[in-house]
N, C-alpha and C positions, 0 to 999 in steps of 0.2 A: 333721771334713766341717761346712761351716755350712747349716743347715737354711734354706733358701727358701720362704715362704709362697707358695702358689700366689692368685693373684688373684681374686677373686669377679667381677669385670666388667673390659673391658677395651676400650677404643674400637676401630673399626672403622678402617680405614687410610682408609676416603674421609671418616671423622667427623675423625681427625687431620689429613688434609688440608683440609678446609672448615672449620675452626675458625680464631675470629678467633685468638686467641694464635699459631699458626703462620704467620698472613701479618704477623702483628706481626712476626716474629721474624724473616722475610724481610726484611718492609721495613727494620729496623734493618741488617742487613747491608748492603740496596741504597744507605742514605743514610750506609754508612761508619760505624757508631755502635760495631758489636759483631757479633761473627760466635759465636749460638747454637746446640746443636742440640738442643735439649730443654728443657722446662719447669724443672729442676732447676738448670741452669747459666743459663737466664735469669732466675732467682731469685737467684741469687748474684750476677750483675752490676746486679740491682737495687739490694741491701745494699750493696754495695760503692760505686757509683758511683749513689746516690741521688740528686744533682740531676741526672745527665744519664736516668735512668731517666723520675722523674716529668714532665721537660720533652720527654724524645721520647714520654709519653703522651700527654701536652697535645695535641703535634702531630700526632701517629695518630689517635685520638681525635675532633680537629677539635672542641675545644672553643670556642664562640663568646664571644668576649671579646677586649680586647686581653690580650695577651701579656705584652708587656715586657720587657725584657733581663735579668732576675735570678729564674734560679727558684731559688735557694736559696744563704742566707746560713745559716752556722752560727754558732753563740756555742756555744763551749766551756763557756763559766761554768756557762748554764744553758741545755740543750738546748732545755728546753718552750718559751723567747722565740726561740727560733730564727726565720728569717724566709722564709717562702717567697711566691715570685713576689711580690717587694716593688711592683711596677710595676704589676701587671696590674689590669684593670677589669672584672669580671665579674655575671653575673647567674642566680641558679639557675634561677628559671624561666624564665630566655629562654632555658637549654638543654632544661629536661625538654618546652616548646612547639618545639621546632625542626621536628615532626613536622607537615605539613597533610593535608588533605585527606577522604576520603570512609569512611577505612579505622577501624575501631572504637578506640578509646584508651582506653574506659574501658567495665565490664560491672559490673553491681552483682546480685547475689543475695542475698536475706535468707532467714530458715527457708523461706519459701515458694517460694521456686524464683528462675528469672532474673526482674529487677522491671523493668529500663532498660538504655541501651546509648546512650554518647556516642562520637559520633566525632570524629576531632582537629579537625575543622572546629570542630564545637558544642562541645568542651571549651575550645576556644581563645576562644569566643567567650563563656561563663560566665564563664572567668576577667577577659577584657576588662570584663563589667558590675561583677562584683564589686570588684574593683582600681577601679574609679573610683568606685564605692558606698564605697569604705574611703578611697578618698581626699578624697571631699566631705564625709566624716564627719571629716576633719583628719587621717589615719592619716598618719606621713610614714615616714624612711628612721629603723630605731634606735628606732621606736615597738612595742609588742607587743601582739600579735591571740593571744588565748586560744581553745583550741576543745575544749570539752567532747563531742565527737563519735563516733557510731558511726563504723563504716570503712567509710562511703556514700561517692558522688560528689561529695555537697556541703563534706567531710572535706578530698578532694584539692586540689579547687577552691578551698574556703579560703587551702586552706598556698600554692597557686600565686600567687593573689593575693593574699596577704601580701607573698610574697616578691621578686612582682616588681617592689612599690612599695622594697623593699629595709627594709621593714619585717620582725620578725623573728616567727617562727611557733613556737607553743607549746603541747601536745595533752595530752589527758589523756580517759581511759573513761569513759562517762558512770555508769559502776556504781559509780564512787568514792561516798563517803557527804562530805557538806558540809564536815568537817573535812578531810578529805583532799583535797580542790579546793583548798581555802584554804591549808591547809601547802604546797599549790604555786605557783598562781598570787596570790596573795597574796605571794608573795617578790620576783613580778616586775613588778608593776602595769602590768595588761594595761590598754589604753586599748579596747577593744572584746571582746567575750566571745561565741561562737557555738558554740550548743549546740541540742540537738533538743529537741522537746517531752516524745517518749519514744522508744524503741527494745524493740526484742522480745528474749526469751532464755530459750532452750528455753520455746516455744512460748506465753511469756506477755508480755503488754505491759508495760513498767514503766515509770512516769512521772519524768519529768526537771525537768520544769518547776516543783514544789516546793523542787528542789534549788537553781535556778536563782533564786528568788526571796531564800530567804535570802543566795547565794554572792553576786549582784548589789549587796544591801544591805548587805555587809561588806568592800567593796576598794574604797576611793572611785576609785582610779584609771580604772572603767569609767565609761564615757561614754553608752555605744551593747549593747545586747544585739540580736543578732540569733537570731532561732530559726528553725529549719528543720523544717515537717513531717514527722514520720516518715512518716507517710501519706496526706499530700499532704489533711490535711482542714483545715475551720476554726480557728486556732488562737483559746486565751480567754488572750490575755496581761494578764489584770487582775492590780493587784500587782505588775508590774515596770515600774517608769515610765519606762525609757528602751528599751524593749523594744521592735520590729519584726519582722512576720513579715517570715523572705528576701525570698519572694515580691515583698514591698512595698517591701523597703531594694534593689533590684536594678532594680525596673520604669522607673524615671525614666531608664535608659540605656541607649544604643544600643549592639551589639558595632561594634566598631573595632580599629585596629591599635594592639595594646600599648603603653602607654611604660614598656618595662622600663628601671628604674633602674640603671645600671650603677653597684657598686661596688668597693672594694678587695678583693682575695683574703680578707681578716683581718674581714671586714661579717659581722657576726651574721645568722647566719641561723635557728637553730634553740634554743632554751633545752629540755635534756632534765634527765628528774628520775630519781636515782640511787632504790633501790627503798626507801629511809628506814625500814628497819624496824629501825635502832638509831637513830635521830634522826630528825630533821627532815629532808625530801629536801633532798639538794644539790642546786641548779641547775646544769645542765655548760653552759658558752654553747658552741654548734659555728659555725664560722667557713663561709662560703657557699662559698667555693674547696675548702677541705680537704673537707666533704662529698662537694660535687659530683665532684672527683675520684677520691676514695678510692672511691665506689659507681660508678663508672662504670668504674674496674678494674676492681673486683670482679664485676660483671653483663658487661663485653665479656669480659676474659679469663679470667678463674674459671669464669662461667658459662655464657660461649660464648653470650650472649642477644644475640640480631641482632634486627632491622626484622623487626615480623610476627610475629616470635613469641609468645606468651601464657604470661606469667606470672601464677601463684596464688599467695600466701602467706597462712596461715591469722594474723591478729594484730589485735589492736584497735589504736587510738589511742594508749595508754597504753604501749607498746612500742617500743623501736626498729626493729625488723623495719618497723613501717608507714612511716618514712621512707625503710628501705632500700629498700623494694616499690615506695615512689612513685617512686624515680628510674631504676626500669625505663622509662618513661616516656621518658627520655634519649636509649634505645637505640630505640626505635619500636617497645617491646614493648606487647602489651595487656594491662593491668591488669584482672585479675578478682579485684575484693572481693566479698567475703564478709563477712556481720555477724550472730552469730546464737551458738547452740549448734553444735561440730561433730559432733554427734549428735543435732540434732534431727531427730525422726520417722522417722529413718533411722540406725542407726549409720556408714551408708558415705556421707550425702549429701556429702560433702566427693569422694568420686569419681564422683556422681553427675554434679557441675559438673565437673570434672577429662576427664570421658566427651564430655559436650554440650558444652562450650568448647574443646575440643579444646587442651587447655593442655598447654605443653610443656616447663613447671619449673613445679614443683609443693612446695611452704613448707607446713612441719608442722611437730611434734616427739617429742622420744621418748615422752612421754609417750601423748602422740596414739596413734603406732604401737604402743607396749606394750598399751594401751586396747584396740585390734584384735585384738592376740596373744592376749589374755586372755580375750575374748568369744569365742575361734571365729571368727574374721570371715577370709575367703579372699579379697578382689578378683578375684585374678585368674580366681576362677570364673566372675565376673559381668562383667569389664569388658576389654577389649580395652585401652587406652590407646595408637593408633598413634600418638600426636603425643606420647608423654610419651618426653622423652630425660633430665630429670634430677629428681632429690627430692631436695629440701635438708631437710636438719633442722636445728634448736637449740633452745638454751633448757637442756639440761642433760647431760650427756655422752649418746653413743651406743652404746648398747654393743654387743659384737658379736651377741648373740641378736639384737639388732633388724635389724640387716646381714642376720640368716637371715630374718628372716620377710621384707623386702621384695623380697627376689631366689627366694623359695622360694611366697609370695603375691599380691606384688602387681605384678612387671613385672620379668623374667630380663635383659632388654638395656637397661639404664636406669644411668646416672651417680648414684650416692648418695654426695650430696654433704653428709658430716656438715661444720657450718660452727660458728665461735666466736670469740667477740669479746666486745663489749658497746655499752650507751649510753654508757661511756665514751671509746671512740673513734669511735661511731656506724659500727662497719661491722664485719671481722674480721681479727684476727692468723691465721687459718688457715681454710682451707677447700678448693674443689673445685678439680681440674685436669683440664679436658674433654681432653688428649690423655694422660691417664695413667691408669694399673689404679687400681682399688680393691680395696686390702685389708680382710679382717673385719676390724672395730672400732676401723679409723685413719681418722684424716683424712689428706685425699690431700698437701695441700703448705700452709707456709705462704704470708703473703699475701705477694705481688709488694710490692716497699718496703718490706716490716717486715722488718728483723733481730730475729727472733724466737727465741729459745733458753730452755733451760732451767740455771738456779743452783742451787749446793748452798750452805749458811747462810753460808759466807765469801764470797759473788762471784763463785765460779769456774764456769765453762760444767759442767755434768755429760754426762758421756757416756754411760754405759751405765744409768743408773738415771732418775729422775724428780725435778722440782728445781721451783723459782718457774719459772714465766712470766714473761720478761723480754721487753723490745724495746730493741736496745742502741743505736738510731739512732732521732733524731728521723724522722716522717712528719707528712703533711700534715693529717690529720685528728683530731691531736693536740687535747684542748678548747682555744679561746682562751684561758679563764679561766672560773673560777666564780664564780656573779653575787652578788655585794655580797662581794668576795674581795678589799679594794684593795689589802693587801699580799702576796697570793699564798700563804699559808701554808696552810690548806686544801687548794687544790690540789696545793701541794709533798707534803704529809701525806700526800695520799689516793694518790698512784703513786710518787714519788720521794723519799722518806723513809728507803727499807731498802736503797737502794743506790745511791750519787751519779749522780747524772746519768743515769739508765737505769730506764727505765719499768718500775714491779713490778706484776703485773695483780691478784693474787690468786688465779691459779688452781695446782696443780699440773700440771706438762706433762711428757712423757715423748717420748722420741725415738725412733722405734724401726729395727731392719734397717734398713726395706725405706725410711727415709725419711719415714714417715708422721708423726704425730700421734696422741697419747691424752690428754686432759684426762681427769684424775684427782679431778674433783671444788676445790672454791674451798679456797683452801688456807688462807684467815682463818676456813674452818669447820673445819680441821684437827682428826682427833684423835692426842693425843700421850698415850696412857696408857704409864709408864714410861719417857717421855722418846724414844721412837717416834714418827715423824711417819705417818700412815695417812691415805690421801685417800678418802673417804668413798663416792665410785664405786666402790670396790672392794669394798665389802661388796655394797653395793647391786646389783652383777653376779653379784652369787651367790645373793643372796635374793630377785631376781626372777625368776627361775630356778624357784621353787618352785612348783606351782600355788596350793597354800593360801595366797598373800600376793598380795595384791591390787596392795599397796604400800606401801612402807617407808620411813621416816625416821632416821638414824642422828645421835648428838650426844656430848658428851662429857661426862659428871657428875664435875664436882669431888667427889672421894673418899678421904677417910684419908691426906692429903699430895699425893695424885696427881689422875689423869684415868683414869677408867672408863670404857667404849663401851659406852653404852644405845640397845640398837633397839626402835623402836615399828614395831609392823607392823599394818596393816589387813588382815583377814582376809576371803577370799573370802568369799559368801553363803552356799552350802552348806558350810560349815567351823565347826561349832557354837561350837569355841573353844579357845582357845591351850592345850592341855594340854601335860605334862612330853613327849610322845612328840613333839610337834610342835619342841616349844622345843631339843630335844637335833637334831631334823632340820635345826631350820637351824642350832645351831651345831656341827655337824658338817659342813655344806654349806660354811661359811666357813672353818671351821677346813682341808679337805680344797682349796678353792677359793683359800685366800689364804695366811694362818699362825696359828697359833695366838693371835701377838698379836693379831689383828682381831677375835677371837671376844669378842663382847657378856658382857659382866658381866650383863647382865637384858636379857629381851627382854619389851616390856611390848605387848599389844592395846589398841588406840584404834580409834575410830571416825572419826576426821577429821584431816586433816595441814593445816595452815596454811601458804594460798600467798601470793605477790604477786598482786597483779591481772593481769599479765601467764602466771600458771600455774606459778611455778618455786615447791617447796618450802621454805621459810625455816627452814633448819638453825638459823642464828644466834639467830632467835626463841625458838625450842623449846628452845636452850643455856642461852638467858638466863633463864627460867621456869622449867627444873627445878634451875637453880642460885639460883634465889632472886632474882633480877634483875627486873625490869618492864621488857616491852618500850618504847622509844621512844617507837616512832609505830605505834600498831595502826592508824591510816587507810590505812598503806601495803598491809594486808593485803585480800585478798577475802571472807576466815571468820576474825575476827578472835575468832569465840566458840570456835573450834576451840583456842586456846590455853586456855581452862580446863580440857581434859581432860588436860592436863598439869600440873595444879599438885594438890601435895600426893598425887600417887600413893604409896600405901604402900609397894610394891616397892622404890622407890625410898630408900627410909628405911632400909631392912634390908640386910645384907652381904650 
């Protein structure tokens, strides 16, 4: 008899009936396109008839622009060059600013609480003024505008003003060091740099002007530096020759109707950056139409994000989730922006925000949920969160215990949507299904329009085991190109070198009997002891259950002609040391919960774990260090000094 797991959550009949995707399925039938009766059958149709799906999505979602007559032209010789909406003319900002009126479009919270709000009309007016100022500065379609910004309203305004012109927006977080900024913006030759004078983090103010002076002097293409005052004070811009206060920059211009520059579907919109932990960051160019279509489908059909909803995601402007979050404006949602530490002043400050702002969609990370869990917090005891319908989580695999924590300690009647994708596709390969059940430890569904599968090493689909996450058909938010990659060789090597004409994402994927999905960590950080491929998430799942362990990172060390598993752990403050008894407990938990092959040969205590600036642990960087290789780009790390903890560890020189 086959065991069928019981869902942790199921949508009510009313929720299913009122879901956008339910209406979309009815619309498809009325239009004579297809009859589907559930999300799974809709997904099958969306990947079997990709041209019809994306064309129908354009029509149903009411994309503003000229669609043209050709939704998709496939290139069988090289699917990444397949053509989407070849006759279309569209502007990203025009679609995000389609809603007008006095309703709130943006709300900004700092660590001190609510700071300001922008109505839809005020947001439109500010974008109008800044776009005029940028045009007067000489910014034209295709020019780059770089933002070194906190997650504040001016960052959204600057992105929209840039894209309204048809220029290309690229952003990074202001906590980057000078070299990290140069490694990114130095490659793309921006004409304008927009930055704050400072920002707050963990109740401390951090200067940015010093970095801006250094950066502006080393990127010759920068003709203008626009400085936003973080606290509204008068700015001292001495030493930055081409600098203006943001207020002075837009002062000559009155709000008016925006002249949106409609460009081709493939016109560049964003330049995103890879983490860069193994070399200079790759500059990934995303097309305006692809980003718009992918994010609209994800927000509307997968997230059920409706006009009047209130969307929050804890993110920085250096992470693709900021771009994803900003696209919520195209649905008529209010964006709740927060900048600062998620634990500033209170471990539950983000739930203060969620309750006070009546958030309907709350975005976070597994690390945040795990920190709350291990600190003994139970938000359900303090917050009712009556409007909250969906909790998003991404950044790393969401373990089953985190599902338990959310349903036991945050809210029982909520859709927990673990989502996974990346900077590479400016969206998700798998995410939530608002009309389907949530099973413990599983992502609900592959993304509509994405032919997601798990492949073995020979390129064959895996039926009952984990395999390489691939996408076998093209999709609109594939990168347009890599910057300065004229022959496309770096683009090809990144995603298409392993399986011909098939996108390989670099994650381990398992498809469950429920039709759900589980990510087992990065395949390029895969452990391979004795030739057996092991995903790192399997080990984390066991270790993070232990009360003594605050956090862990596991990597492979080359040893005696093979690879051995090394586990580094950060102990809880009250745990005196990593003694033999605790090591035995850790190994037993891994052996019992996984297999003997998962058991680390070495368990070592450390005080810190290196992370990217978006908060992800960097297994590859640690692996390189313990194998005697230098990390190619330390500026990609938020805490590069942590790498020194992993050098010359005596225990790693022993059998």
